[in-house]
C-alpha positions, 0 to 999 in steps of 0.5 A: 419342221422336220429338215429334209432328209433320207429319213423323212423322205425314203428314196431308192439308192443307185449305184454311184456310177457319177463322179460330179465337180461342182455343187453349185445350183446349175448342176444340181437343177439341170444336169441332176434334174436329167439324171432324176428323169433318166434314173425315174424312167428307168432308162439308166439306174445312176446316182453321183458323187459330189466332188467339191472343187475349191476349198469354200463350199458346200457339200457339207450343206448337201451332206446333211439333208443326204443329197436330197433337195428340191428343184423349183421350175417356174417359167411359160411353156407353149403360153401357159404359165407352168410350176413344178416342185420335184425332189431330187435324190441321185446325189448320194455321196459327197467329198471335199478333196481337200480335206478327204483327198484319200477318199476321193481318189479311193472313187478311182479304184470304183469299177462301177463308175462310169460318167464325169461331169462338171461345171467349174465355170468358165475359168475351171478348165484351165492349165495351171503349170503350177500343178505338180504336187499330187500328195495333196490335193491339186488346185485346179479342176484338171489337175484333180481329174489327172490325179483321178485318172492317174489313180485309176488307171494305176488301180486297174493296171491300164485296162482300157475298159475302165476308160470314163465319159467325160462330160464338161458342162463349162461354157467354153468353146468344144470343152471336151477337147479343151479339157482333155487337150489340158489334162494331156499338157498337164500330165506331161509337165508332170513327167507321167509316162506316155503309156498312162498319157495313152490311157489317158486320151484313148481310154477315157472318152471326152465330149463337147457339150452345150448347157441352157437353164437360167438358173437364178439358185435359192430363192431366198425371198420364197424359202419359208414359203415353198418349205411351209407348202412341202412341208420340211425344211429344206436349205438346198432349195434351186429355182430355175426355169422351166426351158432346157437344152443340153446338146452333146456331141455325138461320142457312143461310149458317152452315148451308151453310158449317158443316152439322155435324149431317151428321157422325151427331155430337150436333150440333143447328141449331134455330130456339130455343136457349133452352130447351137454354141454360136448361138445360145453363147453370143445372143444369151450369155452375150447378153446376160454378160453386157447388161450386168455392169450396165444395169447394175451401175443403174441401179437395177438388181434382176434381169427382168428390171434390168430388160423391162428398164427403157434404156438397158432393154433397148440397149440390149435389143440393139445389141443383139440385132445390130451387133450380134444376130447379124455375126452368127451364119443361121437364117434369119428367121431363126435368129429372130426368133430365137433372140426374142426367145431369150428375151421372153426367158428374161422376162419370165415373172416368177425368176428373180434373177439376180445380176450380181449372181450373173457377175461371178468370173465377169472378166472371163464371162466378157472374153468368152461371151462377148469377145468372138462377136466382137472379132466376128464382127471386126472380120464382118464390118471393119470396124468395132462394134460400138455397144460392146465397147461400151459395155467393155466400158461399163465392165471397167467401171463396174470393177471399180467396185462402187455403186454410190456410196455402196462397195460392190462384193466383187467376185472373181480370180484373184489374179483378175481382181488384182488387175482391176486393182491395178487399172484404177489407180489410175485416174485419167479416162484415157489411161483407164482405157488405155490399160485395160483395153491392151491388156493381152494376157487377159483378153487373149489379144490386145483390144487398143486398135483403131479408135477403140481407147478413145471411145472408151475413154469417153464412155468411161468418163460419162458414166464416171461424171454423170452416172451410168444412167446419164451415161447410157441415154446419151449413148443411146441418143 
């Protein structure tokens, strides 16, 4: 079979109006899939150039297939099983800014460019005050974007009409506002003039967003079959669930260039995304994050296996119903309906969602996905939520890096990996619990309060002495 490319699968070429930071599974199965739909329906006329956000990435793999790849969607829709396959053709240029910095900055000079989208994980939107050398590719995502915007400002002489619609998809609160704040601070650290900073904040239009679609990624167990049935080789197949939701805060400039709700997809523009955000992050992502270390250390590898497991499934149900739902200010019937839909999505028979694919950047994910529920629960009830503390203890044991005799392929920021290594130089569960809980620089608060250390130490001791399964059964009673 031939490789999938534009020679054997001709595709329309459109103006490149989108600069996309990130080439990962989620953007390709969500944002690019939506861009494809908008293009196919004549609502926009826009292709994307993809920027690899880290030194190691896969823009070259995408480039080898001329940006074409297959999205496979499977799930339950209206009670019916749904399966679809579609070749996406909106990616048309590929940039590794670490080796092609001039090419990257060259895109800042293109007048037709209108939109920036990104998904660099929760850890991506963060200030790195050492990002001060723009003669080479900056280290952080905000550094790269700031260098790009400064080049655009300089090239167009501060023309306000050349500002961009900036649409981050990272799963942090107020992602657009936070990215704007960090860019402004980093510009001042770099001594950039106030005229540029004014252009940065007024000519460019940042919007807060919420994204929701489970994307397991490359279907390694079915890839050969899919290629055989479709008649081409595709090393960039990406699998996702049918369910999708994109909520964007109303911003007229952004909406004019990206009217993503006009194609009939589940896209919402709203004045306040907070209720949608809380519901999704706390219930769906919070469940995911708590599930990973517990289920994985029970010998489970996938989300579906986890929620159908009697012990893990019971834990997740109790966590959601007793500690997460009470912290969200929405009607109970809406919470129940959404929580039930989340479990159904987790049980999607078509998707093999590997727990280890969710485990990437678990430290940041615990802080952003579970600590809001922890804090709201304490504010409401005056005590710590024990299921979240048990999940915290499981996270600590997960970062020991062992599942039985097997090494766990830990993937997290280097500073966090170093921190967990320091934690595990200790041998006493009480000392381990106290050091982990009191790391205020990581959690942005001191979790060593009330009897948290005693409880977490007990959970860690049970996990180490008896194994995760026995510790979980003991916790559940």
